[in-house]
DRENPA-3360 file (N, C-alpha, C; in nm, 2 decimals, always signed):
BEGIN
1 = MRILLIED = -1.75/+1.20/+0.18/-1.71/+1.06/+0.20/-1.62/+1.02/+0.08 ~ -1.51/+0.95/+0.11/-1.41/+0.92/+0.01/-1.41/+0.77/-0.02 ~ -1.41/+0.73/-0.15/-1.41/+0.59/-0.19/-1.29/+0.56/-0.27 ~ -1.23/+0.44/-0.25/-1.12/+0.39/-0.33/-1.17/+0.29/-0.42 ~ -1.16/+0.31/-0.55/-1.20/+0.21/-0.65/-1.08/+0.15/-0.71 ~ -1.06/+0.02/-0.69/-0.94/-0.06/-0.74/-1.00/-0.15/-0.85 ~ -0.98/-0.11/-0.97/-1.04/-0.18/-1.09/-0.94/-0.16/-1.21 ~ -0.90/-0.26/-1.27/-0.80/-0.25/-1.38/-0.86/-0.22/-1.52;
9 = EEILSNSI = -0.99/-0.25/-1.54/-1.06/-0.21/-1.66/-1.09/-0.06/-1.66 ~ -1.01/+0.01/-1.74/-1.02/+0.16/-1.73/-1.16/+0.21/-1.77 ~ -1.22/+0.16/-1.87/-1.35/+0.20/-1.91/-1.45/+0.18/-1.80 ~ -1.45/+0.06/-1.75/-1.54/+0.03/-1.64/-1.52/+0.12/-1.52 ~ -1.39/+0.13/-1.48/-1.35/+0.22/-1.37/-1.40/+0.36/-1.38 ~ -1.38/+0.42/-1.50/-1.42/+0.55/-1.53/-1.58/+0.57/-1.53 ~ -1.64/+0.46/-1.58/-1.79/+0.46/-1.58/-1.84/+0.46/-1.43 ~ -1.78/+0.38/-1.35/-1.82/+0.37/-1.21/-1.80/+0.50/-1.14;
17 = KNVLKIDY = -1.68/+0.56/-1.16/-1.64/+0.69/-1.10/-1.74/+0.79/-1.14 ~ -1.78/+0.80/-1.27/-1.88/+0.90/-1.31/-2.01/+0.89/-1.24 ~ -2.05/+0.77/-1.21/-2.18/+0.75/-1.13/-2.16/+0.79/-0.99 ~ -2.05/+0.76/-0.93/-2.03/+0.78/-0.78/-1.99/+0.92/-0.75 ~ -1.92/+0.99/-0.84/-1.86/+1.12/-0.81/-1.97/+1.23/-0.78 ~ -2.09/+1.20/-0.81/-2.20/+1.29/-0.78/-2.22/+1.31/-0.63 ~ -2.20/+1.19/-0.56/-2.22/+1.19/-0.42/-2.09/+1.17/-0.34 ~ -1.98/+1.12/-0.40/-1.87/+1.09/-0.32/-1.74/+1.14/-0.39;
25 = DVDQAFDG = -1.63/+1.15/-0.31/-1.50/+1.17/-0.37/-1.44/+1.03/-0.40 ~ -1.40/+1.01/-0.53/-1.35/+0.88/-0.57/-1.21/+0.88/-0.62 ~ -1.12/+0.80/-0.56/-0.98/+0.78/-0.61/-0.98/+0.65/-0.68 ~ -0.90/+0.64/-0.79/-0.89/+0.52/-0.87/-0.75/+0.46/-0.86 ~ -0.74/+0.33/-0.86/-0.62/+0.26/-0.87/-0.64/+0.15/-0.97 ~ -0.54/+0.12/-1.05/-0.56/+0.03/-1.17/-0.48/-0.10/-1.16 ~ -0.41/-0.12/-1.05/-0.35/-0.26/-1.03/-0.35/-0.28/-0.88 ~ -0.31/-0.40/-0.84/-0.32/-0.44/-0.70/-0.22/-0.37/-0.61;
33 = VEGELYAK = -0.10/-0.35/-0.66/+0.01/-0.28/-0.58/-0.03/-0.14/-0.55 ~ -0.07/-0.07/-0.66/-0.12/+0.07/-0.64/-0.24/+0.08/-0.55 ~ -0.33/-0.01/-0.56/-0.45/-0.01/-0.48/-0.42/-0.04/-0.33 ~ -0.33/-0.13/-0.31/-0.29/-0.16/-0.17/-0.22/-0.04/-0.11 ~ -0.13/+0.03/-0.19/-0.07/+0.15/-0.14/-0.17/+0.25/-0.10 ~ -0.27/+0.28/-0.18/-0.37/+0.37/-0.15/-0.45/+0.33/-0.02 ~ -0.49/+0.20/-0.02/-0.57/+0.15/+0.09/-0.50/+0.17/+0.22 ~ -0.37/+0.15/+0.22/-0.29/+0.16/+0.35/-0.28/+0.30/+0.40;
41 = QDIYDVII = -0.32/+0.40/+0.32/-0.33/+0.54/+0.38/-0.44/+0.55/+0.49 ~ -0.53/+0.45/+0.48/-0.64/+0.44/+0.58/-0.72/+0.57/+0.59 ~ -0.76/+0.63/+0.47/-0.83/+0.75/+0.46/-0.97/+0.73/+0.40 ~ -1.00/+0.61/+0.36/-1.12/+0.58/+0.29/-1.24/+0.53/+0.37 ~ -1.36/+0.56/+0.33/-1.48/+0.52/+0.40/-1.53/+0.38/+0.34 ~ -1.50/+0.36/+0.21/-1.53/+0.23/+0.15/-1.43/+0.21/+0.04 ~ -1.39/+0.08/+0.03/-1.31/+0.03/-0.08/-1.39/-0.06/-0.17 ~ -1.38/-0.03/-0.30/-1.44/-0.12/-0.40/-1.33/-0.20/-0.47;
49 = LDLMLPEK = -1.33/-0.33/-0.46/-1.21/-0.40/-0.50/-1.24/-0.51/-0.60 ~ -1.17/-0.50/-0.72/-1.18/-0.61/-0.82/-1.09/-0.72/-0.77 ~ -1.11/-0.85/-0.81/-1.03/-0.96/-0.77/-0.92/-0.99/-0.87 ~ -0.95/-0.98/-1.00/-0.85/-1.02/-1.11/-0.78/-0.89/-1.15 ~ -0.67/-0.86/-1.07/-0.59/-0.74/-1.09/-0.45/-0.78/-1.14 ~ -0.39/-0.69/-1.21/-0.25/-0.71/-1.24/-0.16/-0.68/-1.12 ~ -0.04/-0.73/-1.12/+0.06/-0.71/-1.02/+0.03/-0.78/-0.89 ~ -0.09/-0.77/-0.84/-0.13/-0.84/-0.71/-0.28/-0.86/-0.72;
57 = NGYEVLAE = -0.33/-0.98/-0.69/-0.48/-1.00/-0.71/-0.55/-0.94/-0.59 ~ -0.68/-0.93/-0.60/-0.76/-0.87/-0.50/-0.76/-0.94/-0.37 ~ -0.76/-1.08/-0.37/-0.75/-1.15/-0.25/-0.62/-1.11/-0.17 ~ -0.51/-1.10/-0.24/-0.38/-1.06/-0.17/-0.39/-0.92/-0.11 ~ -0.45/-0.83/-0.19/-0.46/-0.69/-0.14/-0.55/-0.69/-0.02 ~ -0.66/-0.76/-0.02/-0.75/-0.76/+0.10/-0.68/-0.82/+0.22 ~ -0.62/-0.93/+0.20/-0.55/-1.00/+0.31/-0.44/-0.91/+0.37 ~ -0.37/-0.84/+0.29/-0.26/-0.75/+0.33/-0.32/-0.63/+0.41;
65 = IRKEKIMT = -0.42/-0.57/+0.37/-0.47/-0.45/+0.44/-0.54/-0.49/+0.57 ~ -0.60/-0.61/+0.57/-0.66/-0.66/+0.70/-0.54/-0.69/+0.80 ~ -0.43/-0.75/+0.74/-0.32/-0.78/+0.83/-0.26/-0.65/+0.89 ~ -0.28/-0.54/+0.82/-0.23/-0.41/+0.87/-0.33/-0.34/+0.96 ~ -0.44/-0.41/+1.00/-0.55/-0.36/+1.09/-0.63/-0.25/+1.03 ~ -0.63/-0.24/+0.89/-0.71/-0.14/+0.83/-0.85/-0.21/+0.80 ~ -0.95/-0.15/+0.87/-1.08/-0.21/+0.87/-1.18/-0.14/+0.79 ~ -1.14/-0.07/+0.69/-1.23/+0.00/+0.60/-1.32/-0.10/+0.53;
73 = PVIILTAK = -1.45/-0.08/+0.52/-1.54/-0.17/+0.46/-1.50/-0.20/+0.31 ~ -1.50/-0.32/+0.27/-1.46/-0.36/+0.13/-1.57/-0.43/+0.06 ~ -1.61/-0.38/-0.06/-1.70/-0.44/-0.14/-1.62/-0.50/-0.26 ~ -1.62/-0.64/-0.27/-1.56/-0.70/-0.38/-1.65/-0.69/-0.51 ~ -1.59/-0.65/-0.62/-1.66/-0.63/-0.74/-1.59/-0.72/-0.85 ~ -1.65/-0.83/-0.89/-1.58/-0.92/-0.98/-1.67/-1.00/-1.07 ~ -1.61/-1.06/-1.17/-1.68/-1.15/-1.26/-1.68/-1.29/-1.20 ~ -1.60/-1.32/-1.10/-1.59/-1.45/-1.04/-1.71/-1.47/-0.94;
81 = DGLNDKLQ = -1.81/-1.56/-0.99/-1.93/-1.57/-0.91/-1.95/-1.71/-0.85 ~ -1.85/-1.79/-0.84/-1.86/-1.92/-0.78/-1.87/-1.91/-0.62 ~ -1.93/-2.00/-0.56/-1.94/-2.00/-0.42/-1.81/-2.00/-0.35 ~ -1.71/-2.08/-0.39/-1.58/-2.08/-0.33/-1.51/-1.94/-0.34 ~ -1.53/-1.87/-0.45/-1.47/-1.74/-0.47/-1.53/-1.65/-0.37 ~ -1.66/-1.65/-0.35/-1.73/-1.57/-0.25/-1.69/-1.60/-0.11 ~ -1.68/-1.73/-0.08/-1.64/-1.77/+0.06/-1.49/-1.72/+0.08 ~ -1.41/-1.74/-0.02/-1.27/-1.69/+0.00/-1.26/-1.54/+0.03;
89 = GFNKGADD = -1.34/-1.47/-0.05/-1.35/-1.32/-0.03/-1.39/-1.28/+0.11 ~ -1.50/-1.35/+0.16/-1.55/-1.32/+0.29/-1.44/-1.36/+0.40 ~ -1.38/-1.47/+0.38/-1.28/-1.52/+0.47/-1.16/-1.43/+0.48 ~ -1.13/-1.36/+0.37/-1.02/-1.27/+0.37/-1.05/-1.14/+0.43 ~ -1.18/-1.11/+0.46/-1.22/-0.99/+0.52/-1.31/-0.90/+0.45 ~ -1.37/-0.95/+0.34/-1.46/-0.86/+0.26/-1.59/-0.84/+0.34 ~ -1.66/-0.73/+0.31/-1.79/-0.70/+0.38/-1.91/-0.73/+0.29 ~ -1.88/-0.72/+0.16/-1.99/-0.75/+0.06/-1.93/-0.80/-0.07;
97 = YLTKPFEK = -2.01/-0.85/-0.16/-1.96/-0.92/-0.28/-2.06/-0.90/-0.39 ~ -2.02/-0.83/-0.49/-2.11/-0.80/-0.60/-2.05/-0.85/-0.73 ~ -2.12/-0.93/-0.81/-2.07/-0.99/-0.93/-2.10/-0.91/-1.05 ~ -2.01/-0.91/-1.15/-2.03/-0.84/-1.28/-2.11/-0.94/-1.37 ~ -2.19/-0.89/-1.46/-2.23/-0.75/-1.47/-2.33/-0.71/-1.36 ~ -2.34/-0.58/-1.33/-2.42/-0.54/-1.22/-2.49/-0.40/-1.26 ~ -2.59/-0.37/-1.18/-2.66/-0.24/-1.20/-2.59/-0.14/-1.11 ~ -2.56/-0.03/-1.17/-2.49/+0.08/-1.09/-2.57/+0.12/-0.97;
105 = EELKARIQ = -2.70/+0.12/-0.99/-2.79/+0.16/-0.87/-2.78/+0.06/-0.76 ~ -2.75/-0.06/-0.79/-2.73/-0.16/-0.68/-2.60/-0.14/-0.61 ~ -2.50/-0.10/-0.69/-2.37/-0.07/-0.62/-2.39/+0.05/-0.53 ~ -2.46/+0.15/-0.57/-2.48/+0.27/-0.49/-2.56/+0.23/-0.36 ~ -2.66/+0.14/-0.38/-2.74/+0.10/-0.26/-2.65/+0.02/-0.16 ~ -2.56/-0.06/-0.22/-2.47/-0.14/-0.13/-2.37/-0.05/-0.06 ~ -2.32/+0.05/-0.12/-2.24/+0.15/-0.06/-2.31/+0.21/+0.06 ~ -2.43/+0.26/+0.03/-2.51/+0.32/+0.14/-2.54/+0.22/+0.26;
113 = AITRRNNP = -2.57/+0.10/+0.22/-2.60/+0.00/+0.33/-2.47/-0.03/+0.41 ~ -2.36/-0.04/+0.35/-2.24/-0.08/+0.42/-2.19/+0.04/+0.51 ~ -2.22/+0.16/+0.46/-2.18/+0.28/+0.53/-2.27/+0.30/+0.66 ~ -2.40/+0.27/+0.63/-2.50/+0.28/+0.74/-2.46/+0.18/+0.85 ~ -2.42/+0.06/+0.81/-2.39/-0.05/+0.90/-2.27/-0.01/+0.99 ~ -2.17/+0.05/+0.92/-2.04/+0.08/+0.99/-2.04/+0.21/+1.06 ~ -2.13/+0.30/+1.02/-2.14/+0.43/+1.09/-2.28/+0.48/+1.09 ~ -2.36/+0.43/+1.19/-2.50/+0.45/+1.20/-2.53/+0.60/+1.20;
121 = DFYKNEIT = -2.44/+0.68/+1.26/-2.47/+0.83/+1.28/-2.46/+0.90/+1.14 ~ -2.40/+0.84/+1.04/-2.38/+0.91/+0.91/-2.52/+0.95/+0.85 ~ -2.61/+0.86/+0.86/-2.74/+0.88/+0.80/-2.84/+0.96/+0.90 ~ -2.79/+0.99/+1.01/-2.87/+1.08/+1.10/-2.83/+1.23/+1.06 ~ -2.73/+1.24/+0.97/-2.69/+1.37/+0.92/-2.63/+1.45/+1.04 ~ -2.58/+1.39/+1.14/-2.52/+1.46/+1.25/-2.42/+1.37/+1.32 ~ -2.31/+1.43/+1.36/-2.21/+1.37/+1.44/-2.17/+1.46/+1.56 ~ -2.14/+1.40/+1.67/-2.12/+1.48/+1.79/-1.99/+1.44/+1.86;
129 = FKELRIDL = -1.94/+1.54/+1.94/-1.84/+1.51/+2.04/-1.87/+1.61/+2.16 ~ -1.91/+1.55/+2.27/-1.96/+1.62/+2.38/-2.07/+1.72/+2.33 ~ -2.05/+1.85/+2.35/-2.15/+1.94/+2.31/-2.12/+2.01/+2.18 ~ -2.02/+1.95/+2.11/-1.98/+2.00/+1.97/-2.06/+1.91/+1.87 ~ -2.13/+1.98/+1.79/-2.23/+1.91/+1.70/-2.20/+1.95/+1.55 ~ -2.19/+1.85/+1.47/-2.17/+1.87/+1.32/-2.29/+1.83/+1.25 ~ -2.36/+1.93/+1.18/-2.47/+1.90/+1.10/-2.43/+1.88/+0.95 ~ -2.43/+1.75/+0.91/-2.38/+1.72/+0.78/-2.47/+1.77/+0.66;
137 = STRKAFVR = -2.60/+1.79/+0.69/-2.69/+1.83/+0.58/-2.67/+1.98/+0.55 ~ -2.65/+2.06/+0.65/-2.63/+2.20/+0.63/-2.48/+2.25/+0.63 ~ -2.40/+2.15/+0.67/-2.25/+2.18/+0.68/-2.23/+2.30/+0.77 ~ -2.29/+2.28/+0.89/-2.27/+2.38/+1.00/-2.22/+2.31/+1.12 ~ -2.15/+2.38/+1.21/-2.10/+2.32/+1.33/-2.14/+2.41/+1.45 ~ -2.17/+2.35/+1.56/-2.21/+2.42/+1.68/-2.15/+2.37/+1.80 ~ -2.12/+2.46/+1.90/-2.09/+2.42/+2.03/-2.21/+2.47/+2.11 ~ -2.28/+2.37/+2.17/-2.41/+2.40/+2.23/-2.50/+2.47/+2.12;
145 = DNELNLQG = -2.55/+2.59/+2.14/-2.63/+2.65/+2.03/-2.55/+2.76/+1.96 ~ -2.42/+2.76/+1.98/-2.33/+2.86/+1.92/-2.27/+2.81/+1.79 ~ -2.30/+2.88/+1.68/-2.24/+2.83/+1.55/-2.10/+2.87/+1.53 ~ -2.02/+2.78/+1.49/-1.88/+2.81/+1.46/-1.87/+2.86/+1.31 ~ -1.78/+2.96/+1.30/-1.76/+3.02/+1.17/-1.65/+2.94/+1.09 ~ -1.69/+2.83/+1.03/-1.59/+2.74/+0.96/-1.61/+2.76/+0.81 ~ -1.49/+2.77/+0.74/-1.50/+2.79/+0.60/-1.45/+2.66/+0.52 ~ -1.53/+2.62/+0.43/-1.50/+2.52/+0.33/-1.43/+2.39/+0.40;
153 = KQFDMLEY = -1.31/+2.37/+0.37/-1.24/+2.25/+0.42/-1.21/+2.25/+0.57 ~ -1.23/+2.37/+0.64/-1.22/+2.37/+0.78/-1.33/+2.27/+0.84 ~ -1.45/+2.29/+0.78/-1.56/+2.20/+0.82/-1.53/+2.05/+0.79 ~ -1.47/+2.02/+0.67/-1.44/+1.89/+0.63/-1.33/+1.83/+0.73 ~ -1.24/+1.91/+0.76/-1.13/+1.86/+0.85/-1.18/+1.83/+0.99 ~ -1.27/+1.92/+1.04/-1.32/+1.90/+1.18/-1.41/+1.77/+1.18 ~ -1.49/+1.76/+1.07/-1.58/+1.64/+1.06/-1.49/+1.51/+1.06 ~ -1.38/+1.51/+0.98/-1.30/+1.39/+0.98/-1.24/+1.36/+1.11;
161 = LINYKNRI = -1.19/+1.46/+1.19/-1.14/+1.44/+1.32/-1.24/+1.39/+1.42 ~ -1.36/+1.44/+1.41/-1.47/+1.40/+1.50/-1.51/+1.26/+1.47 ~ -1.51/+1.22/+1.34/-1.55/+1.09/+1.30/-1.45/+0.98/+1.36 ~ -1.32/+1.03/+1.38/-1.22/+0.94/+1.43/-1.17/+1.00/+1.57 ~ -1.27/+1.05/+1.65/-1.23/+1.11/+1.78/-1.15/+1.01/+1.86 ~ -1.06/+1.07/+1.94/-0.97/+1.00/+2.03/-0.87/+0.91/+1.95 ~ -0.85/+0.94/+1.83/-0.75/+0.87/+1.74/-0.67/+0.97/+1.68 ~ -0.54/+0.96/+1.68/-0.44/+1.05/+1.61/-0.45/+1.02/+1.46;
169 = LTKDQIFD = -0.47/+1.13/+1.39/-0.46/+1.13/+1.24/-0.34/+1.21/+1.20 ~ -0.26/+1.15/+1.11/-0.14/+1.22/+1.07/-0.17/+1.33/+0.97 ~ -0.08/+1.42/+0.96/-0.10/+1.53/+0.87/-0.12/+1.48/+0.73 ~ -0.04/+1.38/+0.69/-0.05/+1.32/+0.56/-0.19/+1.26/+0.54 ~ -0.24/+1.19/+0.64/-0.38/+1.13/+0.63/-0.48/+1.24/+0.61 ~ -0.47/+1.35/+0.69/-0.57/+1.45/+0.68/-0.56/+1.52/+0.54 ~ -0.44/+1.54/+0.49/-0.42/+1.61/+0.36/-0.48/+1.52/+0.25 ~ -0.45/+1.39/+0.25/-0.49/+1.30/+0.15/-0.65/+1.29/+0.15;
177 = KIWGFESD = -0.70/+1.28/+0.27/-0.85/+1.27/+0.28/-0.92/+1.39/+0.24 ~ -0.87/+1.51/+0.28/-0.95/+1.64/+0.26/-0.91/+1.70/+0.12 ~ -0.78/+1.70/+0.09/-0.74/+1.77/-0.03/-0.72/+1.67/-0.15 ~ -0.69/+1.55/-0.12/-0.67/+1.45/-0.22/-0.53/+1.44/-0.27 ~ -0.49/+1.32/-0.33/-0.36/+1.29/-0.37/-0.31/+1.39/-0.48 ~ -0.41/+1.44/-0.56/-0.37/+1.51/-0.68/-0.37/+1.66/-0.66 ~ -0.39/+1.70/-0.53/-0.39/+1.85/-0.50/-0.26/+1.92/-0.54 ~ -0.27/+2.04/-0.58/-0.15/+2.12/-0.62/-0.09/+2.19/-0.50;
185 = TTTNVVEV = -0.16/+2.19/-0.38/-0.10/+2.25/-0.26/-0.01/+2.15/-0.19 ~ +0.04/+2.19/-0.07/+0.12/+2.10/+0.01/+0.06/+2.07/+0.14 ~ +0.12/+1.98/+0.21/+0.06/+1.94/+0.34/+0.07/+2.05/+0.45 ~ +0.15/+2.15/+0.42/+0.15/+2.27/+0.52/+0.01/+2.33/+0.53 ~ -0.07/+2.31/+0.43/-0.21/+2.37/+0.44/-0.28/+2.32/+0.56 ~ -0.25/+2.19/+0.60/-0.32/+2.13/+0.72/-0.30/+2.21/+0.84 ~ -0.18/+2.26/+0.86/-0.15/+2.34/+0.98/-0.22/+2.47/+0.98 ~ -0.24/+2.53/+0.86/-0.31/+2.66/+0.85/-0.46/+2.64/+0.89;
193 = YASGIRKE = -0.52/+2.53/+0.84/-0.66/+2.51/+0.86/-0.68/+2.46/+1.01 ~ -0.58/+2.39/+1.06/-0.59/+2.35/+1.20/-0.59/+2.47/+1.29 ~ -0.51/+2.57/+1.26/-0.50/+2.69/+1.34/-0.64/+2.76/+1.34 ~ -0.70/+2.77/+1.22/-0.83/+2.84/+1.21/-0.94/+2.77/+1.28 ~ -0.94/+2.64/+1.28/-1.04/+2.56/+1.36/-1.02/+2.58/+1.51 ~ -0.89/+2.58/+1.55/-0.87/+2.60/+1.69/-0.91/+2.73/+1.74 ~ -0.89/+2.84/+1.66/-0.94/+2.97/+1.70/-1.09/+2.98/+1.72 ~ -1.16/+2.91/+1.63/-1.31/+2.91/+1.65/-1.35/+2.83/+1.77;
201 = LKKFGYDK = -1.29/+2.72/+1.79/-1.32/+2.63/+1.91/-1.29/+2.71/+2.04 ~ -1.18/+2.79/+2.04/-1.14/+2.86/+2.16/-1.25/+2.95/+2.21 ~ -1.33/+3.01/+2.12/-1.43/+3.10/+2.16/-1.53/+3.04/+2.26 ~ -1.54/+2.90/+2.26/-1.63/+2.83/+2.35/-1.56/+2.73/+2.44 ~ -1.43/+2.75/+2.45/-1.36/+2.66/+2.54/-1.33/+2.52/+2.49 ~ -1.35/+2.50/+2.36/-1.33/+2.36/+2.31/-1.20/+2.34/+2.24 ~ -1.12/+2.44/+2.24/-0.98/+2.43/+2.18/-0.90/+2.32/+2.26 ~ -0.93/+2.30/+2.39/-0.86/+2.20/+2.46/-0.88/+2.06/+2.41;
209 = YFKTVRGA = -0.98/+2.04/+2.34/-1.01/+1.91/+2.28/-0.95/+1.89/+2.14 ~ -0.90/+2.00/+2.08/-0.84/+1.99/+1.95/-0.69/+1.99/+1.97 ~ -0.63/+1.87/+1.97/-0.50/+1.84/+2.01/-0.40/+1.83/+1.90 ~ -0.29/+1.90/+1.91/-0.17/+1.87/+1.82/-0.08/+1.78/+1.89 ~ -0.05/+1.66/+1.83/+0.04/+1.56/+1.89/+0.17/+1.58/+1.81 ~ +0.27/+1.64/+1.88/+0.39/+1.67/+1.82/+0.46/+1.55/+1.75 ~ +0.49/+1.57/+1.62/+0.56/+1.46/+1.55/+0.46/+1.35/+1.50 ~ +0.33/+1.36/+1.54/+0.24/+1.26/+1.50/+0.12/+1.31/+1.41;
217 = GYMVGGKD = +0.05/+1.41/+1.47/-0.06/+1.46/+1.39/-0.16/+1.54/+1.48 ~ -0.29/+1.52/+1.45/-0.39/+1.59/+1.52/-0.50/+1.49/+1.57 ~ -0.57/+1.54/+1.67/-0.68/+1.45/+1.73/-0.78/+1.54/+1.80 ~ -0.91/+1.50/+1.79/-1.01/+1.56/+1.87/-1.04/+1.45/+1.98 ~ -1.03/+1.49/+2.10/-1.06/+1.39/+2.21/-1.02/+1.45/+2.34 ~ -1.02/+1.36/+2.44/-0.99/+1.40/+2.58/-1.11/+1.41/+2.67 ~ -1.07/+1.42/+2.80/-1.17/+1.43/+2.90/-1.18/+1.57/+2.96 ~ -1.29/+1.60/+3.03/-1.30/+1.73/+3.10/-1.20/+1.74/+3.21;
% end
């Protein structure tokens, strides 16, 4: 699961990242413009957003990403604790609001709660598409009772596509989500991994659901 942390206080940002990186992949942005740019990639499971940011404040960032139909859950993290501040945050599209100072365990609990609310299957440790089943706890994938031989990020890529089944994900989205912005490799790696996944699915007739949309990206979906 990938989290975007938009917080301009570098010491606090690094402290939060150190707590969360045990369980999540965390990308950091240190101003509103950079944060909005990252958020618009639409590759995150949760966004943690400070309000008092340089370049562009958190309210503006939140309003802009909601305008772009990006519905990633957003937790506002701020020193502004007035009722009007909270109401404005929720009216702009926030899902939760946590005031500074805060206990890091509470932040982790709120992330878990918001994830559970938006993706109930996540905490079942299993996601499915027809008879294709992904076991998140063991990192194994099956078609019916047949295990797929998926290596490393092949599993992550298939999981991502099934989580967004019937939706086209661009090569850039997949690359940024699975490999990250700071990866030394190139987006061509996505094609290589897609080919490997397709070969495994083909053994059980499920390659027909793993679609390459020319000029757009990849998708898991379709009818029999």
